[in-house]
PAZA-85122 format. One record per residue (C-alpha): z, y, x; residue number from 0. Coordinates in nm, 4 decimals, decimal comma. Layout:
<nodes>
<node <Z Y X> NUM> ...
</nodes>
This chain:
<nodes>
<node <1,3110 2,0992 3,5342> 0> <node <1,1578 2,0483 3,1649> 1> <node <1,2535 1,7732 2,9651> 2> <node <0,9384 1,5254 2,9546> 3> <node <0,8048 1,4513 2,6042> 4> <node <0,8949 1,0997 2,4318> 5> <node <0,6389 0,8447 2,4959> 6> <node <0,5935 0,6580 2,1730> 7> <node <0,3647 0,3151 2,1283> 8> <node <0,2356 0,2473 1,7504> 9> <node <0,1063 -0,0637 1,7382> 10> <node <-0,1191 -0,2057 1,4398> 11> <node <-0,3800 -0,4358 1,4111> 12> <node <-0,6278 -0,2627 1,2092> 13> <node <-0,6579 0,1094 1,1189> 14> <node <-0,9026 0,1928 0,8592> 15> <node <-0,8613 0,5534 0,6387> 16> <node <-0,8276 0,4460 0,2830> 17> <node <-0,5230 0,1804 0,3243> 18> <node <-0,1878 0,2506 0,2295> 19> <node <0,0019 0,1374 0,5397> 20> <node <-0,2573 0,3094 0,7307> 21> <node <-0,2210 0,6358 0,5478> 22> <node <0,1526 0,6293 0,6166> 23> <node <0,0948 0,5352 0,9700> 24> <node <-0,1218 0,8277 1,0400> 25> <node <0,1163 1,0778 0,8880> 26> <node <0,3895 0,9562 1,0655> 27> <node <0,2039 0,9742 1,3936> 28> <node <0,1141 1,3209 1,3320> 29> <node <0,4743 1,4084 1,2584> 30> <node <0,5938 1,2745 1,5983> 31> <node <0,2903 1,4534 1,7615> 32> <node <0,3894 1,7789 1,6152> 33> <node <0,7698 1,6860 1,7602> 34> <node <0,6363 1,7309 2,0924> 35> <node <0,5975 1,3487 2,1721> 36> <node <0,3359 1,1774 2,3106> 37> <node <0,1800 0,8969 2,0736> 38> <node <-0,0366 0,6204 2,1878> 39> <node <-0,1960 0,3954 1,9278> 40> <node <-0,2563 0,0229 2,0132> 41> <node <-0,5032 -0,1270 1,8049> 42> <node <-0,8030 -0,4222 1,7737> 43> <node <-0,9901 -0,2183 1,5217> 44> <node <-1,0020 0,1634 1,4378> 45> <node <-1,2444 0,3052 1,1866> 46> <node <-1,2779 0,6921 1,1188> 47> <node <-1,1825 0,9989 1,3023> 48> <node <-0,8972 1,0116 1,5210> 49> <node <-0,6622 1,3065 1,5043> 50> <node <-0,6234 1,5460 1,7805> 51> <node <-0,3606 1,4533 2,0147> 52> <node <-0,3683 1,0920 1,9134> 53> <node <-0,4274 0,8273 2,2210> 54> <node <-0,5965 0,4790 2,1105> 55> <node <-0,6490 0,2048 2,2830> 56> <node <-0,8639 -0,0922 2,1876> 57> <node <-0,8628 -0,4534 2,2293> 58> <node <-1,1519 -0,6733 2,1240> 59> <node <-0,9588 -0,9501 2,0514> 60> <node <-1,1821 -1,2184 1,9958> 61> <node <-1,1030 -1,5585 1,8027> 62> <node <-1,2281 -1,7457 1,4305> 63> <node <-0,9309 -1,6686 1,2699> 64> <node <-0,7107 -1,3798 1,2505> 65> <node <-0,3868 -1,5516 1,3930> 66> <node <-0,5816 -1,6322 1,7090> 67> <node <-0,6926 -1,2712 1,7318> 68> <node <-0,3508 -1,1588 1,6967> 69> <node <-0,2028 -1,3615 1,9333> 70> <node <-0,4402 -1,2875 2,1745> 71> <node <-0,3765 -0,8965 2,1010> 72> <node <0,0000 -0,9605 2,1427> 73> <node <-0,0402 -1,1168 2,4716> 74> <node <-0,2497 -0,8051 2,6002> 75> <node <0,0015 -0,5863 2,4213> 76> <node <0,2687 -0,7058 2,6277> 77> <node <0,1027 -0,6908 2,9706> 78> <node <0,0129 -0,3473 2,8563> 79> <node <0,3540 -0,2217 2,7618> 80> <node <0,4878 -0,3429 3,1044> 81> <node <0,2546 -0,1625 3,2802> 82> <node <0,3531 0,1890 3,1173> 83> <node <0,7222 0,2758 3,0243> 84> <node <0,7226 0,3792 2,6485> 85> <node <1,0455 0,5370 2,5093> 86> <node <1,0082 0,3609 2,1719> 87> <node <0,7631 0,0806 2,0220> 88> <node <0,6833 0,1367 1,6789> 89> <node <0,5016 -0,1980 1,4983> 90> <node <0,3171 -0,1511 1,1737> 91> <node <0,2581 -0,5180 1,1667> 92> <node <0,5257 -0,8148 1,2265> 93> <node <0,5070 -0,8724 1,6133> 94> <node <0,7229 -0,9540 1,8953> 95> <node <0,8419 -0,6386 2,1386> 96> <node <0,9230 -0,4072 1,8504> 97> <node <1,2064 -0,1274 1,8837> 98> <node <1,1220 -0,0013 1,5062> 99> <node <0,9082 -0,2055 1,2574> 100> <node <0,7794 -0,0116 0,9343> 101> <node <0,7762 -0,2787 0,6859> 102> <node <0,4590 -0,2414 0,4763> 103> <node <0,4378 -0,6136 0,4063> 104> <node <0,6308 -0,8459 0,1836> 105> <node <0,8294 -1,1181 0,2958> 106> <node <0,6019 -1,3909 0,4585> 107> <node <0,8602 -1,6847 0,4222> 108> <node <0,9238 -1,6278 0,1036> 109> <node <0,5308 -1,6562 -0,0036> 110> <node <0,4978 -1,9413 0,2255> 111> <node <0,7931 -2,1461 0,0485> 112> <node <0,7350 -2,0393 -0,2956> 113> <node <0,3303 -1,9932 -0,3848> 114> <node <0,1725 -2,2647 -0,0831> 115> <node <0,2208 -2,6405 -0,0426> 116> <node <0,3851 -2,7996 0,2477> 117> <node <0,0671 -2,9034 0,4318> 118> <node <0,0042 -2,4991 0,4595> 119> <node <0,3232 -2,4584 0,6137> 120> <node <0,2272 -2,7094 0,8940> 121> <node <-0,0897 -2,5354 1,0065> 122> <node <-0,0831 -2,2705 1,3042> 123> <node <-0,1379 -1,9846 1,1085> 124> <node <0,2140 -2,0497 0,9577> 125> <node <0,3663 -2,1209 1,2393> 126> <node <0,2147 -1,7810 1,4174> 127> <node <0,3097 -1,5546 1,1199> 128> <node <0,6253 -1,7119 1,0604> 129> <node <0,7341 -1,6664 1,4249> 130> <node <0,6430 -1,3094 1,4088> 131> <node <0,8519 -1,2256 1,1221> 132> <node <1,1439 -1,4031 1,2607> 133> <node <1,1513 -1,2442 1,6275> 134> <node <1,1680 -0,9046 1,3602> 135> <node <1,4291 -0,9968 1,1361> 136> <node <1,6434 -1,2467 1,3256> 137> <node <1,9989 -1,1647 1,3167> 138> <node <2,0260 -1,1195 1,6963> 139> <node <1,7140 -0,8921 1,7153> 140> <node <1,7829 -0,5216 1,7785> 141> <node <1,4670 -0,4090 1,5922> 142> <node <1,5277 -0,1254 1,3332> 143> <node <1,3632 -0,1806 0,9909> 144> <node <1,2043 0,1146 0,7825> 145> <node <1,1634 -0,0188 0,4432> 146> <node <1,1131 0,1125 0,0509> 147> <node <1,1736 -0,1670 -0,1745> 148> <node <1,5357 -0,2751 -0,1993> 149> <node <1,3821 -0,6090 -0,3512> 150> <node <1,2333 -0,6841 -0,0600> 151> <node <1,5126 -0,6044 0,1552> 152> <node <1,7229 -0,8369 -0,0045> 153> <node <1,4455 -1,1231 0,0180> 154> <node <1,4421 -1,0892 0,3837> 155> <node <1,8097 -1,0772 0,3870> 156> <node <1,8399 -1,3910 0,2201> 157> <node <1,5888 -1,5716 0,4495> 158> <node <1,7275 -1,4213 0,8050> 159> <node <2,0480 -1,3010 0,7071> 160> <node <1,9507 -0,9436 0,9205> 161> <node <2,2523 -0,7174 0,9116> 162> <node <2,2407 -0,4616 0,6763> 163> <node <2,2746 -0,1641 0,9525> 164> <node <1,9309 -0,2572 1,0877> 165> <node <1,7730 -0,1492 0,7704> 166> <node <1,6552 0,1879 0,6995> 167> <node <1,6012 0,2673 0,3638> 168> <node <1,2809 0,5135 0,2986> 169> <node <1,2086 0,7063 0,0137> 170> <node <0,8182 0,6971 -0,1194> 171> <node <0,5472 0,8726 0,1087> 172> <node <0,2738 0,9944 -0,1536> 173> <node <0,0766 1,2909 -0,0551> 174> <node <0,1381 1,6245 -0,2439> 175> <node <-0,2446 1,6607 -0,3143> 176> <node <-0,2384 1,3587 -0,5694> 177> <node <-0,0331 1,6087 -0,7845> 178> <node <-0,1947 1,7710 -1,1270> 179> <node <-0,2425 2,1262 -1,0422> 180> <node <-0,3967 2,3983 -1,2380> 181> <node <-0,7356 2,2696 -1,1708> 182> <node <-0,6551 1,9286 -1,3293> 183> <node <-0,9284 1,9873 -1,6031> 184> <node <-1,2115 2,0677 -1,3503> 185> <node <-1,1014 1,7869 -1,1539> 186> <node <-1,1464 1,5744 -1,4694> 187> <node <-1,4808 1,6864 -1,5112> 188> <node <-1,5882 1,6821 -1,1961> 189> <node <-1,4740 1,2777 -1,1042> 190> <node <-1,5926 1,2023 -1,4469> 191> <node <-1,9402 1,3356 -1,3656> 192> <node <-1,9660 1,1359 -1,0091> 193> <node <-1,8958 0,7973 -1,2111> 194> <node <-2,1563 0,8957 -1,4757> 195> <node <-1,8448 0,8629 -1,7381> 196> <node <-1,8914 1,0299 -2,0989> 197> <node <-1,6413 1,2311 -2,2266> 198> <node <-1,5538 1,0209 -2,5388> 199> <node <-1,5235 0,6865 -2,3041> 200> <node <-1,2013 0,5552 -2,1754> 201> <node <-1,1845 0,5040 -1,7859> 202> <node <-0,9285 0,2457 -1,6512> 203> <node <-0,8783 0,2810 -1,2693> 204> <node <-0,7502 -0,0254 -1,0275> 205> <node <-0,6952 0,1456 -0,6710> 206> <node <-0,6115 -0,0170 -0,3547> 207> <node <-0,7477 -0,2430 -0,0792> 208> <node <-0,7029 -0,6099 -0,1219> 209> <node <-0,8293 -0,6851 -0,4979> 210> <node <-0,7265 -1,0072 -0,5135> 211> <node <-0,3094 -0,9176 -0,4374> 212> <node <-0,3721 -0,6056 -0,6558> 213> <node <-0,4311 -0,8509 -0,9457> 214> <node <-0,8565 -0,6958 -1,0048> 215> <node <-0,8970 -1,0656 -1,1748> 216> <node <-0,6364 -0,9774 -1,4507> 217> <node <-0,7582 -0,6533 -1,5055> 218> <node <-1,1077 -0,7798 -1,5973> 219> <node <-0,9557 -1,0341 -1,8233> 220> <node <-0,7807 -0,7828 -1,9650> 221> <node <-1,0622 -0,5510 -2,0060> 222> <node <-1,2659 -0,8595 -2,1548> 223> <node <-0,9902 -0,9410 -2,4132> 224> <node <-0,9775 -0,5896 -2,5823> 225> <node <-1,1110 -0,5924 -2,9433> 226> <node <-1,5082 -0,5258 -2,9458> 227> <node <-1,4816 -0,1622 -3,0779> 228> <node <-1,2526 -0,0651 -2,8008> 229> <node <-1,4030 -0,2572 -2,5089> 230> <node <-1,7547 -0,1202 -2,5775> 231> <node <-1,6069 0,2292 -2,4970> 232> <node <-1,3849 0,1200 -2,2041> 233> <node <-1,4962 0,1225 -1,8304> 234> <node <-1,2929 -0,0159 -1,5422> 235> <node <-1,3537 0,1116 -1,1920> 236> <node <-1,1804 -0,0284 -0,8944> 237> <node <-1,1347 0,1305 -0,5719> 238> <node <-1,0597 -0,0318 -0,2476> 239> <node <-1,1518 -0,1883 0,0510> 240> <node <-1,2523 -0,5721 -0,0176> 241> <node <-1,5325 -0,8101 -0,0966> 242> <node <-1,6392 -0,7431 -0,4860> 243> <node <-1,8792 -1,0182 -0,5148> 244> <node <-1,6782 -1,2627 -0,6830> 245> <node <-1,5003 -0,9844 -0,9379> 246> <node <-1,8468 -0,8945 -1,0052> 247> <node <-1,9469 -1,2245 -1,0721> 248> <node <-1,6184 -1,2458 -1,2955> 249> <node <-1,6960 -0,9311 -1,4855> 250> <node <-2,0786 -1,0924 -1,5479> 251> <node <-1,9202 -1,3861 -1,7186> 252> <node <-1,6761 -1,1940 -1,9192> 253> <node <-1,9983 -0,9704 -2,0698> 254> <node <-1,8446 -0,6595 -1,9166> 255> <node <-2,0129 -0,5553 -1,5871> 256> <node <-2,2149 -0,2891 -1,7489> 257> <node <-1,8503 -0,1237 -1,7969> 258> <node <-1,7359 -0,2145 -1,4269> 259> <node <-1,7726 -0,0879 -1,0977> 260> <node <-1,6225 -0,1149 -0,7241> 261> <node <-1,6372 0,1841 -0,5057> 262> <node <-1,5011 0,1470 -0,1464> 263> <node <-1,2540 0,4041 -0,0266> 264> <node <-1,2996 0,7402 -0,0313> 265> <node <-1,1876 1,0766 -0,0074> 266> <node <-1,2083 1,2276 -0,3406> 267> <node <-0,9037 1,0107 -0,5058> 268> <node <-0,7281 1,3258 -0,6555> 269> <node <-1,0761 1,4118 -0,8609> 270> <node <-1,0566 1,0712 -0,9692> 271> <node <-0,7050 1,0341 -1,0682> 272> <node <-0,7728 1,3076 -1,3160> 273> <node <-1,0648 1,1306 -1,4482> 274> <node <-0,9106 0,8520 -1,5538> 275> <node <-0,7372 0,7712 -1,8527> 276> <node <-0,5151 0,4860 -1,7322> 277> <node <-0,4185 0,3128 -1,4030> 278> <node <-0,3838 -0,0891 -1,4200> 279> <node <-0,2215 -0,2263 -1,0985> 280> <node <-0,1244 -0,6018 -1,2405> 281> <node <-0,0397 -0,7084 -0,8693> 282> <node <0,0252 -1,0532 -0,7891> 283> <node <0,3058 -0,9272 -0,5424> 284> <node <0,3554 -0,5734 -0,3621> 285> <node <0,6293 -0,4655 -0,1418> 286> <node <0,5741 -0,1276 -0,2798> 287> <node <0,3005 -0,0081 -0,4708> 288> <node <0,2730 0,3790 -0,3529> 289> <node <-0,0425 0,3846 -0,5850> 290> <node <0,1971 0,3605 -0,8971> 291> <node <0,3509 0,7324 -0,7868> 292> <node <0,0139 0,8656 -0,6804> 293> <node <-0,1048 0,7932 -1,0282> 294> <node <0,2351 0,9060 -1,2078> 295> <node <0,2503 1,2852 -1,0408> 296> <node <-0,1077 1,2928 -1,1473> 297> <node <-0,0277 1,2385 -1,5198> 298> <node <-0,2276 0,9509 -1,5212> 299> <node <0,0042 0,6607 -1,7471> 300> <node <0,0601 0,3458 -1,5495> 301> <node <0,0242 -0,0438 -1,6595> 302> <node <0,1736 -0,2420 -1,3667> 303> <node <0,3671 -0,5328 -1,3212> 304> <node <0,7227 -0,5787 -1,2280> 305> <node <0,6702 -0,7535 -0,8948> 306> <node <0,5624 -0,4272 -0,7300> 307> <node <0,8356 -0,2858 -0,5577> 308> <node <0,7651 0,0890 -0,7033> 309> <node <0,7308 -0,0373 -1,0738> 310> <node <1,0718 0,1032 -1,1766> 311> <node <0,9747 0,4709 -1,0802> 312> <node <0,7133 0,3849 -1,3871> 313> <node <1,0001 0,3002 -1,5980> 314> <node <1,2687 0,5922 -1,4726> 315> <node <1,0000 0,8599 -1,5338> 316> <node <0,8621 0,7181 -1,9141> 317> <node <0,5391 0,7043 -1,7926> 318> <node <0,3707 0,3976 -1,8847> 319> <node <0,4325 0,0269 -1,9052> 320> <node <0,5775 -0,2339 -1,6792> 321> <node <0,4674 -0,6184 -1,7643> 322> <node <0,7655 -0,8496 -1,6892> 323> <node <0,8147 -1,1518 -1,5072> 324> <node <0,7044 -1,4499 -1,5427> 325> <node <0,3564 -1,3016 -1,5783> 326> <node <0,1634 -1,3845 -1,8983> 327> <node <-0,2041 -1,2604 -1,9348> 328> <node <-0,1587 -1,2385 -2,3202> 329> <node <0,1410 -0,9650 -2,2549> 330> <node <-0,1168 -0,7649 -2,0055> 331> <node <-0,3852 -0,7850 -2,2488> 332> <node <-0,1970 -0,6490 -2,5142> 333> <node <-0,0382 -0,3916 -2,3278> 334> <node <-0,3596 -0,2553 -2,2223> 335> <node <-0,4710 -0,2481 -2,6057> 336> <node <-0,1721 -0,0493 -2,6814> 337> <node <-0,1815 0,1924 -2,3921> 338> <node <-0,5529 0,2720 -2,4706> 339> <node <-0,4818 0,3736 -2,8476> 340> <node <-0,1525 0,4926 -2,8516> 341> <node <-0,0552 0,8347 -2,9180> 342> <node <0,2164 0,8556 -2,6783> 343> <node <-0,0284 0,9194 -2,3863> 344> <node <-0,0155 1,2515 -2,3481> 345> <node <0,3634 1,2184 -2,3483> 346> <node <0,3372 0,9563 -2,0601> 347> <node <0,0926 1,2175 -1,8809> 348> <node <0,3655 1,5118 -1,9263> 349> <node <0,6828 1,2967 -1,8119> 350> <node <0,4914 1,1793 -1,5153> 351> <node <0,4036 1,5139 -1,3989> 352> <node <0,7435 1,6349 -1,4331> 353> <node <0,9073 1,3196 -1,2643> 354> <node <0,6949 1,3980 -0,9928> 355> <node <0,8655 1,7783 -0,9554> 356> <node <1,2218 1,6685 -0,9376> 357> <node <1,2433 1,3275 -0,7729> 358> <node <1,1667 1,2967 -0,3835> 359> <node <0,8462 1,0848 -0,4069> 360> <node <0,7228 1,2474 -0,0795> 361> <node <0,9371 1,2495 0,2114> 362> <node <0,8737 0,8868 0,3890> 363> <node <0,6804 1,0383 0,6615> 364> <node <0,9478 1,2475 0,7781> 365> <node <1,2026 1,0297 0,7424> 366> <node <1,0218 0,7232 0,9227> 367> <node <0,9291 0,9852 1,2245> 368> <node <1,2962 1,0653 1,2315> 369> <node <1,4242 0,7044 1,3031> 370> <node <1,1316 0,6640 1,5681> 371> <node <1,2443 0,9767 1,7398> 372> <node <1,5924 0,8927 1,7076> 373> <node <1,5452 0,5540 1,8830> 374> <node <1,3354 0,6943 2,1610> 375> <node <1,5774 0,9887 2,2312> 376> <node <1,8386 0,7176 2,2607> 377> <node <1,6636 0,4974 2,4785> 378> <node <1,6025 0,8059 2,7275> 379> 
</nodes>
């Protein structure tokens, strides 16, 4: 008799096409499907096309608060998984019942202890998310953990004493279409035309959903602090899924709203990478920061903060500037001035492109799929 295909459950709360974790999810799922596995995604919300061969089951969770909706989803998921055998349950959010967890998020407990009040830690929200994290990282748990950031791995181990052997280190997993190609000049022309940016203007990009944690307010302050002549020819374009209202108001207060655009997630990112002169990513907290490597291989110099798990790649490649901790806005302001006027921009561009041809920045989906398929095969 032929061996039946492995059955995989992929669990995440929300799928939308342009999120970093979501793009990793879909690429890992496709590799598993290509390997002959059956993959079912269990979600609360799905936006966009469903890849061929992927089954999607949605639970219409209700509730005023996210943690309430997630609790109801988890209860439904637990009952659903009992009705049908799956060889491996892989989660892209922290939740009970996982065989494999893809660690896209930073340590929740670390943030709650260092950036939140004692009152916050008495709320139902804290109790829910702390319990979901503990059930994954508890020393007695069996969940395999897929993680790209060595810094975050040490933070989790400090709080939970999770055995080292349960962690599976992943390389970055950026798409190769981000790399600069022979058509870079045409992509630059096309991207700047789509944004209405003149050839002699300077274009600074901020890319990533969740503008608050990505530090868009810091980026706006840095643009606003540029010397007048430089500020008058510099544009900032933020691209991602988030409510832009507060940031447009912030730009207006700084007097830079005429040169500030906010765009929702889109498919022509490779064109926009070539259109830019600099990526700014002054994140408050960031597990990895895949966008940093995407810009690096596209030849776009990067200005970021050292809290990003992948910030060291910018230093390793010699492709930009990393602002250290503790964060000071004045350091970001000065670094932005220096990078916009520096004759080294062309060297940073070439360094990033060269680094992208030699370093393994692409195999995360393959490595993650290997761990998931191995866990499923061992269970069968």
